[in-house]
PAFI-452713 format. One record per residue: residue number from 0; x negated, y, z negated of N, C-alpha, C in turn; residue in three letters; chain. Coordinates in nm, 2 decimals, m for minus. Layout:
REM residues N
num; n.x; n.y; n.z; ca.x; ca.y; ca.z; c.x; c.y; c.z; residu; chaine
NUM; X; Y; Z; X; Y; Z; X; Y; Z; Ala; A
...
END
This chain:
REM residues 178
num; n.x; n.y; n.z; ca.x; ca.y; ca.z; c.x; c.y; c.z; residu; chaine
0; m10.42; 7.42; m10.88; m10.44; 7.51; m10.77; m10.58; 7.50; m10.72; Met; A
1; m10.59; 7.50; m10.59; m10.73; 7.49; m10.53; m10.81; 7.61; m10.57; Pro; A
2; m10.94; 7.59; m10.58; m11.03; 7.70; m10.62; m11.02; 7.82; m10.52; Gly; A
3; m11.01; 7.79; m10.39; m11.00; 7.90; m10.29; m10.88; 7.98; m10.31; Trp; A
4; m10.77; 7.93; m10.35; m10.65; 8.00; m10.37; m10.66; 8.10; m10.49; Ala; A
5; m10.72; 8.05; m10.59; m10.74; 8.13; m10.71; m10.84; 8.25; m10.68; Ile; A
6; m10.95; 8.21; m10.60; m11.05; 8.31; m10.56; m10.98; 8.42; m10.47; Ala; A
7; m10.90; 8.37; m10.38; m10.83; 8.47; m10.29; m10.74; 8.57; m10.37; Tyr; A
8; m10.66; 8.51; m10.46; m10.58; 8.60; m10.54; m10.66; 8.70; m10.62; Val; A
9; m10.77; 8.65; m10.68; m10.85; 8.74; m10.77; m10.92; 8.85; m10.68; Arg; A
10; m10.97; 8.81; m10.57; m11.04; 8.91; m10.48; m10.94; 9.01; m10.42; Arg; A
11; m10.83; 8.97; m10.37; m10.73; 9.06; m10.31; m10.68; 9.15; m10.42; Ile; A
12; m10.65; 9.10; m10.54; m10.59; 9.18; m10.64; m10.70; 9.28; m10.69; Glu; A
13; m10.82; 9.24; m10.70; m10.93; 9.33; m10.74; m10.95; 9.44; m10.63; Ala; A
14; m10.94; 9.41; m10.50; m10.95; 9.51; m10.40; m10.84; 9.61; m10.40; Leu; A
15; m10.72; 9.55; m10.41; m10.60; 9.64; m10.41; m10.59; 9.73; m10.54; Asn; A
16; m10.64; 9.67; m10.64; m10.65; 9.75; m10.77; m10.74; 9.88; m10.75; Tyr; A
17; m10.86; 9.85; m10.69; m10.95; 9.96; m10.67; m10.89; 10.06; m10.56; Arg; A
18; m10.84; 10.01; m10.45; m10.78; 10.10; m10.35; m10.67; 10.18; m10.41; Val; A
19; m10.58; 10.12; m10.49; m10.47; 10.19; m10.55; m10.51; 10.29; m10.65; Gly; A
20; m10.62; 10.26; m10.73; m10.67; 10.36; m10.83; m10.73; 10.48; m10.75; Arg; A
21; m10.80; 10.46; m10.64; m10.85; 10.57; m10.56; m10.74; 10.65; m10.49; Leu; A
22; m10.64; 10.58; m10.45; m10.53; 10.65; m10.38; m10.45; 10.74; m10.48; Ala; A
23; m10.46; 10.71; m10.61; m10.39; 10.80; m10.71; m10.45; 10.94; m10.70; Met; A
24; m10.58; 10.95; m10.67; m10.64; 11.09; m10.66; m10.60; 11.17; m10.54; Tyr; A
25; m10.54; 11.10; m10.44; m10.49; 11.18; m10.33; m10.38; 11.28; m10.37; Leu; A
26; m10.31; 11.25; m10.48; m10.22; 11.35; m10.53; m10.28; 11.49; m10.56; Leu; A
27; m10.40; 11.48; m10.61; m10.48; 11.61; m10.64; m10.52; 11.67; m10.51; Phe; A
28; m10.55; 11.59; m10.41; m10.58; 11.65; m10.27; m10.45; 11.72; m10.22; Val; A
29; m10.34; 11.66; m10.23; m10.21; 11.72; m10.18; m10.19; 11.85; m10.26; Ile; A
30; m10.21; 11.85; m10.39; m10.19; 11.97; m10.47; m10.28; 12.08; m10.42; Met; A
31; m10.41; 12.04; m10.39; m10.51; 12.14; m10.34; m10.47; 12.20; m10.21; Gly; A
32; m10.42; 12.12; m10.12; m10.38; 12.16; m9.99; m10.26; 12.26; m10.00; Ile; A
33; m10.16; 12.22; m10.08; m10.04; 12.31; m10.10; m10.08; 12.43; m10.17; Leu; A
34; m10.17; 12.43; m10.26; m10.22; 12.55; m10.33; m10.29; 12.64; m10.23; Leu; A
35; m10.37; 12.59; m10.15; m10.44; 12.67; m10.04; m10.33; 12.73; m9.95; Trp; A
36; m10.23; 12.65; m9.91; m10.12; 12.70; m9.83; m10.06; 12.82; m9.89; Ser; A
37; m10.03; 12.81; m10.02; m9.96; 12.93; m10.10; m10.05; 13.05; m10.10; Ser; A
38; m10.18; 13.03; m10.13; m10.28; 13.14; m10.14; m10.29; 13.21; m10.00; Val; A
39; m10.30; 13.13; m9.89; m10.31; 13.20; m9.76; m10.19; 13.27; m9.72; Thr; A
40; m10.07; 13.22; m9.76; m9.95; 13.29; m9.73; m9.94; 13.42; m9.81; Lys; A
41; m9.98; 13.42; m9.93; m9.98; 13.54; m10.01; m10.08; 13.65; m9.95; Ile; A
42; m10.19; 13.60; m9.90; m10.29; 13.69; m9.84; m10.25; 13.73; m9.69; Leu; A
43; m10.14; 13.68; m9.65; m10.08; 13.71; m9.51; m10.17; 13.65; m9.40; Lys; A
44; m10.24; 13.54; m9.43; m10.31; 13.47; m9.32; m10.28; 13.32; m9.34; Val; A
45; m10.16; 13.28; m9.31; m10.12; 13.14; m9.33; m10.20; 13.05; m9.24; Pro; A
46; m10.23; 12.93; m9.30; m10.31; 12.83; m9.23; m10.21; 12.74; m9.14; Ser; A
47; m10.26; 12.70; m9.03; m10.18; 12.62; m8.94; m10.18; 12.47; m8.98; Leu; A
48; m10.28; 12.43; m9.05; m10.30; 12.29; m9.08; m10.25; 12.24; m9.21; Trp; A
49; m10.21; 12.32; m9.30; m10.17; 12.28; m9.44; m10.05; 12.19; m9.44; Thr; A
50; m9.95; 12.22; m9.37; m9.82; 12.13; m9.38; m9.85; 11.99; m9.33; Leu; A
51; m9.91; 11.98; m9.21; m9.93; 11.85; m9.16; m10.04; 11.77; m9.24; Glu; A
52; m10.14; 11.84; m9.29; m10.24; 11.77; m9.37; m10.18; 11.72; m9.50; Met; A
53; m10.09; 11.80; m9.56; m10.02; 11.75; m9.68; m9.94; 11.63; m9.65; Ala; A
54; m9.87; 11.63; m9.53; m9.79; 11.52; m9.49; m9.87; 11.39; m9.47; Gln; A
55; m9.98; 11.41; m9.40; m10.07; 11.30; m9.37; m10.13; 11.24; m9.51; Phe; A
56; m10.16; 11.33; m9.60; m10.22; 11.28; m9.72; m10.11; 11.21; m9.81; Thr; A
57; m9.99; 11.26; m9.80; m9.88; 11.20; m9.87; m9.85; 11.06; m9.82; Leu; A
58; m9.86; 11.04; m9.69; m9.84; 10.91; m9.63; m9.95; 10.81; m9.68; Val; A
59; m10.07; 10.86; m9.68; m10.18; 10.78; m9.73; m10.16; 10.74; m9.88; Ala; A
60; m10.13; 10.84; m9.96; m10.10; 10.82; m10.10; m9.99; 10.72; m10.12; Tyr; A
61; m9.89; 10.73; m10.05; m9.77; 10.64; m10.07; m9.80; 10.50; m10.02; Tyr; A
62; m9.86; 10.49; m9.90; m9.88; 10.35; m9.84; m10.00; 10.28; m9.90; Leu; A
63; m10.10; 10.35; m9.93; m10.22; 10.28; m9.99; m10.19; 10.25; m10.14; Leu; A
64; m10.09; 10.31; m10.20; m10.06; 10.28; m10.34; m9.96; 10.16; m10.35; Gly; A
65; m9.90; 10.12; m10.23; m9.80; 10.02; m10.23; m9.85; 9.88; m10.28; Ala; A
66; m9.96; 9.83; m10.23; m10.01; 9.71; m10.28; m10.04; 9.71; m10.43; Pro; A
67; m10.09; 9.82; m10.48; m10.12; 9.84; m10.62; m9.99; 9.84; m10.70; Tyr; A
68; m9.89; 9.90; m10.65; m9.75; 9.90; m10.72; m9.70; 9.76; m10.72; Ser; A
69; m9.72; 9.69; m10.62; m9.66; 9.55; m10.61; m9.73; 9.46; m10.72; Met; A
70; m9.86; 9.47; m10.73; m9.93; 9.39; m10.83; m9.91; 9.43; m10.97; Gln; A
71; m9.88; 9.56; m10.99; m9.85; 9.61; m11.12; m9.70; 9.58; m11.16; Met; A
72; m9.62; 9.53; m11.07; m9.48; 9.51; m11.10; m9.40; 9.63; m11.11; Gly; A
73; m9.44; 9.74; m11.04; m9.37; 9.86; m11.04; m9.26; 9.87; m10.93; Ala; A
74; m9.25; 9.77; m10.85; m9.15; 9.77; m10.74; m9.01; 9.75; m10.80; Asn; A
75; m8.91; 9.80; m10.73; m8.78; 9.79; m10.78; m8.72; 9.65; m10.76; Val; A
76; m8.65; 9.60; m10.86; m8.59; 9.47; m10.85; m8.46; 9.48; m10.93; Arg; A
77; m8.36; 9.40; m10.88; m8.23; 9.39; m10.94; m8.24; 9.30; m11.06; Met; A
78; m8.25; 9.35; m11.18; m8.27; 9.27; m11.30; m8.15; 9.22; m11.37; Asp; A
79; m8.03; 9.23; m11.31; m7.91; 9.19; m11.37; m7.91; 9.04; m11.40; Leu; A
80; m7.95; 8.96; m11.31; m7.96; 8.81; m11.34; m8.11; 8.77; m11.35; Leu; A
81; m8.20; 8.84; m11.28; m8.34; 8.80; m11.27; m8.40; 8.80; m11.41; Tyr; A
82; m8.38; 8.90; m11.49; m8.45; 8.91; m11.62; m8.40; 8.80; m11.72; Ala; A
83; m8.29; 8.74; m11.70; m8.24; 8.64; m11.79; m8.29; 8.50; m11.75; Arg; A
84; m8.35; 8.49; m11.63; m8.40; 8.36; m11.58; m8.53; 8.32; m11.65; Met; A
85; m8.55; 8.19; m11.66; m8.68; 8.14; m11.71; m8.79; 8.18; m11.60; Pro; A
86; m8.92; 8.19; m11.65; m9.03; 8.24; m11.57; m9.04; 8.15; m11.44; Val; A
87; m9.02; 8.02; m11.45; m9.04; 7.94; m11.33; m8.93; 7.97; m11.23; Arg; A
88; m8.81; 7.99; m11.27; m8.70; 8.02; m11.18; m8.72; 8.16; m11.12; Arg; A
89; m8.77; 8.25; m11.19; m8.81; 8.38; m11.14; m8.91; 8.37; m11.02; Gln; A
90; m9.01; 8.28; m11.05; m9.11; 8.25; m10.94; m9.05; 8.19; m10.82; Ala; A
91; m8.95; 8.10; m10.83; m8.88; 8.05; m10.72; m8.81; 8.16; m10.64; Val; A
92; m8.74; 8.25; m10.71; m8.67; 8.36; m10.65; m8.77; 8.45; m10.58; Cys; A
93; m8.88; 8.48; m10.65; m8.98; 8.56; m10.59; m9.04; 8.50; m10.46; Asp; A
94; m9.06; 8.37; m10.46; m9.11; 8.30; m10.34; m9.02; 8.33; m10.22; Met; A
95; m8.89; 8.32; m10.24; m8.80; 8.35; m10.13; m8.81; 8.49; m10.08; Phe; A
96; m8.81; 8.58; m10.17; m8.82; 8.72; m10.13; m8.96; 8.76; m10.07; Thr; A
97; m9.06; 8.69; m10.12; m9.20; 8.72; m10.07; m9.21; 8.67; m9.92; Val; A
98; m9.15; 8.56; m9.89; m9.14; 8.51; m9.75; m9.08; 8.61; m9.66; Phe; A
99; m8.97; 8.67; m9.71; m8.90; 8.77; m9.63; m8.99; 8.89; m9.61; Cys; A
100; m9.06; 8.93; m9.72; m9.15; 9.05; m9.72; m9.27; 9.02; m9.63; Leu; A
101; m9.32; 8.90; m9.63; m9.44; 8.87; m9.54; m9.39; 8.88; m9.39; Ile; A
102; m9.28; 8.83; m9.36; m9.23; 8.84; m9.22; m9.21; 8.99; m9.18; Phe; A
103; m9.15; 9.07; m9.27; m9.13; 9.21; m9.25; m9.27; 9.28; m9.23; Tyr; A
104; m9.36; 9.25; m9.32; m9.49; 9.32; m9.31; m9.57; 9.28; m9.19; Leu; A
105; m9.55; 9.15; m9.15; m9.61; 9.11; m9.02; m9.57; 9.19; m8.90; Gly; A
106; m9.43; 9.21; m8.89; m9.38; 9.29; m8.79; m9.43; 9.43; m8.79; Val; A
107; m9.43; 9.49; m8.92; m9.47; 9.63; m8.93; m9.62; 9.64; m8.90; Met; A
108; m9.70; 9.55; m8.94; m9.84; 9.55; m8.91; m9.87; 9.54; m8.76; Leu; A
109; m9.79; 9.46; m8.69; m9.81; 9.44; m8.55; m9.77; 9.58; m8.48; Trp; A
110; m9.66; 9.64; m8.52; m9.63; 9.77; m8.46; m9.73; 9.88; m8.49; Gly; A
111; m9.78; 9.88; m8.62; m9.87; 9.98; m8.66; m10.00; 9.97; m8.58; Ala; A
112; m10.05; 9.85; m8.56; m10.18; 9.82; m8.49; m10.16; 9.86; m8.34; Val; A
113; m10.04; 9.82; m8.29; m10.01; 9.86; m8.15; m10.00; 10.01; m8.13; Asp; A
114; m9.94; 10.08; m8.22; m9.93; 10.22; m8.22; m10.06; 10.29; m8.23; Ser; A
115; m10.15; 10.24; m8.32; m10.28; 10.29; m8.34; m10.37; 10.28; m8.21; Thr; A
116; m10.36; 10.16; m8.15; m10.44; 10.13; m8.03; m10.39; 10.22; m7.92; Ala; A
117; m10.26; 10.24; m7.90; m10.20; 10.33; m7.80; m10.25; 10.48; m7.83; Tyr; A
118; m10.24; 10.52; m7.95; m10.28; 10.65; m7.99; m10.43; 10.68; m7.96; Ser; A
119; m10.51; 10.58; m7.98; m10.66; 10.59; m7.95; m10.68; 10.60; m7.80; Leu; A
120; m10.60; 10.51; m7.73; m10.63; 10.50; m7.58; m10.59; 10.63; m7.51; Ser; A
121; m10.49; 10.70; m7.55; m10.44; 10.82; m7.48; m10.48; 10.95; m7.55; Ile; A
122; m10.55; 10.94; m7.66; m10.59; 11.06; m7.73; m10.47; 11.14; m7.78; Gly; A
123; m10.37; 11.06; m7.84; m10.25; 11.13; m7.89; m10.28; 11.23; m7.99; Glu; A
124; m10.20; 11.34; m7.98; m10.21; 11.45; m8.08; m10.07; 11.49; m8.12; Arg; A
125; m10.07; 11.55; m8.24; m9.94; 11.59; m8.30; m9.89; 11.71; m8.21; Ala; A
126; m9.76; 11.72; m8.19; m9.70; 11.83; m8.11; m9.68; 11.96; m8.20; Pro; A
127; m9.79; 12.01; m8.24; m9.78; 12.13; m8.33; m9.89; 12.23; m8.29; Ser; A
128; m9.89; 12.35; m8.35; m9.99; 12.45; m8.32; m10.13; 12.40; m8.35; Ala; A
129; m10.14; 12.32; m8.46; m10.27; 12.27; m8.50; m10.32; 12.16; m8.41; Trp; A
130; m10.23; 12.07; m8.37; m10.26; 11.96; m8.27; m10.37; 11.86; m8.32; Arg; A
131; m10.36; 11.81; m8.44; m10.46; 11.71; m8.49; m10.44; 11.58; m8.42; Pro; A
132; m10.55; 11.50; m8.40; m10.53; 11.37; m8.34; m10.45; 11.28; m8.44; Pro; A
133; m10.37; 11.19; m8.39; m10.29; 11.11; m8.48; m10.35; 10.97; m8.51; Leu; A
134; m10.45; 10.93; m8.44; m10.51; 10.80; m8.47; m10.56; 10.78; m8.61; Trp; A
135; m10.62; 10.88; m8.68; m10.67; 10.85; m8.81; m10.55; 10.82; m8.91; Pro; A
136; m10.44; 10.89; m8.91; m10.34; 10.85; m9.00; m10.27; 10.72; m8.96; Ile; A
137; m10.26; 10.69; m8.83; m10.21; 10.56; m8.79; m10.30; 10.45; m8.83; Lys; A
138; m10.43; 10.47; m8.83; m10.53; 10.37; m8.88; m10.51; 10.35; m9.03; Leu; A
139; m10.48; 10.45; m9.11; m10.46; 10.44; m9.25; m10.33; 10.36; m9.27; Val; A
140; m10.23; 10.38; m9.19; m10.10; 10.31; m9.20; m10.12; 10.16; m9.17; Ile; A
141; m10.20; 10.13; m9.07; m10.23; 9.99; m9.03; m10.30; 9.92; m9.15; Ser; A
142; m10.40; 9.99; m9.20; m10.48; 9.94; m9.31; m10.39; 9.91; m9.43; Leu; A
143; m10.30; 10.00; m9.46; m10.21; 9.99; m9.58; m10.12; 9.87; m9.56; Ala; A
144; m10.06; 9.85; m9.44; m9.98; 9.74; m9.42; m10.06; 9.61; m9.43; Phe; A
145; m10.18; 9.61; m9.38; m10.26; 9.49; m9.39; m10.29; 9.46; m9.54; Phe; A
146; m10.33; 9.56; m9.62; m10.35; 9.53; m9.76; m10.22; 9.48; m9.83; Leu; A
147; m10.11; 9.54; m9.79; m9.98; 9.50; m9.86; m9.95; 9.36; m9.82; Leu; A
148; m9.98; 9.32; m9.69; m9.96; 9.18; m9.65; m10.05; 9.08; m9.73; Leu; A
149; m10.17; 9.12; m9.75; m10.26; 9.04; m9.83; m10.22; 9.02; m9.97; Leu; A
150; m10.16; 9.13; m10.02; m10.11; 9.13; m10.16; m9.99; 9.04; m10.17; Gln; A
151; m9.90; 9.05; m10.07; m9.78; 8.96; m10.07; m9.82; 8.81; m10.07; Ala; A
152; m9.92; 8.78; m9.99; m9.97; 8.64; m9.99; m10.03; 8.60; m10.12; Val; A
153; m10.10; 8.69; m10.19; m10.15; 8.67; m10.32; m10.04; 8.65; m10.42; Ala; A
154; m9.93; 8.73; m10.41; m9.82; 8.72; m10.49; m9.75; 8.58; m10.47; His; A
155; m9.74; 8.53; m10.35; m9.69; 8.40; m10.32; m9.77; 8.29; m10.38; Leu; A
156; m9.90; 8.30; m10.37; m9.99; 8.20; m10.43; m9.97; 8.20; m10.58; Ile; A
157; m9.96; 8.32; m10.64; m9.94; 8.33; m10.79; m9.81; 8.27; m10.83; Arg; A
158; m9.70; 8.28; m10.74; m9.57; 8.22; m10.77; m9.58; 8.07; m10.77; Asp; A
159; m9.65; 8.02; m10.67; m9.67; 7.87; m10.66; m9.74; 7.82; m10.78; Val; A
160; m9.84; 7.90; m10.82; m9.92; 7.86; m10.94; m9.83; 7.85; m11.07; Ala; A
161; m9.74; 7.95; m11.08; m9.65; 7.95; m11.19; m9.56; 7.83; m11.19; Ile; A
162; m9.51; 7.80; m11.07; m9.42; 7.68; m11.06; m9.49; 7.55; m11.10; Ile; A
163; m9.62; 7.55; m11.06; m9.70; 7.43; m11.10; m9.75; 7.43; m11.24; Arg; A
164; m9.73; 7.54; m11.31; m9.77; 7.55; m11.45; m9.92; 7.59; m11.46; Gly; A
165; m9.98; 7.65; m11.36; m10.11; 7.70; m11.36; m10.12; 7.85; m11.39; Val; A
166; m10.21; 7.89; m11.47; m10.22; 8.03; m11.50; m10.34; 8.09; m11.42; Asp; A
167; m10.32; 8.19; m11.34; m10.43; 8.26; m11.27; m10.45; 8.39; m11.35; Ile; A
168; m10.57; 8.40; m11.42; m10.59; 8.52; m11.49; m10.60; 8.64; m11.41; Pro; A
169; m10.55; 8.75; m11.46; m10.55; 8.88; m11.39; m10.70; 8.93; m11.39; Leu; A
170; m10.74; 9.00; m11.28; m10.87; 9.05; m11.27; m10.88; 9.19; m11.34; Pro; A
171; m10.78; 9.23; m11.41; m10.77; 9.36; m11.47; m10.66; 9.36; m11.58; Phe; A
172; m10.66; 9.46; m11.66; m10.55; 9.47; m11.76; m10.42; 9.52; m11.70; Lys; A
173; m10.31; 9.47; m11.75; m10.18; 9.52; m11.70; m10.14; 9.42; m11.59; Gly; A
174; m10.05; 9.46; m11.50; m10.01; 9.38; m11.39; m9.89; 9.29; m11.42; Gly; A
175; m9.85; 9.20; m11.33; m9.73; 9.13; m11.35; m9.76; 8.98; m11.39; Val; A
176; m9.87; 8.96; m11.45; m9.89; 8.82; m11.50; m9.78; 8.79; m11.60; Gly; A
177; m9.72; 8.68; m11.57; m9.60; 8.64; m11.65; m9.63; 8.56; m11.77; Arg; A
END
């Protein structure tokens, strides 16, 4: 494998590992927001912002954690036949599905970037009493799709390396290194 390909995989996986580990803490942010919502309702002064903020935080938690989940092998796969295949045949099957994923993520990224640009240009706001601007969460969605696309390409390079019999060491403990 060319040195640039190995460097790409290691850098993207290290970046997505860090982003995913940081995204894990958003769960505590969600819990804090929902706790605050409960307290304000008990005190008979409910907040207008808590439901939407919890939803926005959940979107960030879910989407920013997706590249991390992919590299850790936590994604769902039909193991009926796959688990019985040799490692190289698994890599060939993964290459096919990763090409489909890359196409899908490209379309999703294009739509997310377009939606973010539109939201910024018109000053789009949520149709609620709180009326927060929507561009920040749309920007997070675009970033998450971009990181997931980079991780899918890294996964493809790792599969090609497996087929060639080259081992790309993982930049962290755990993961899907076969």
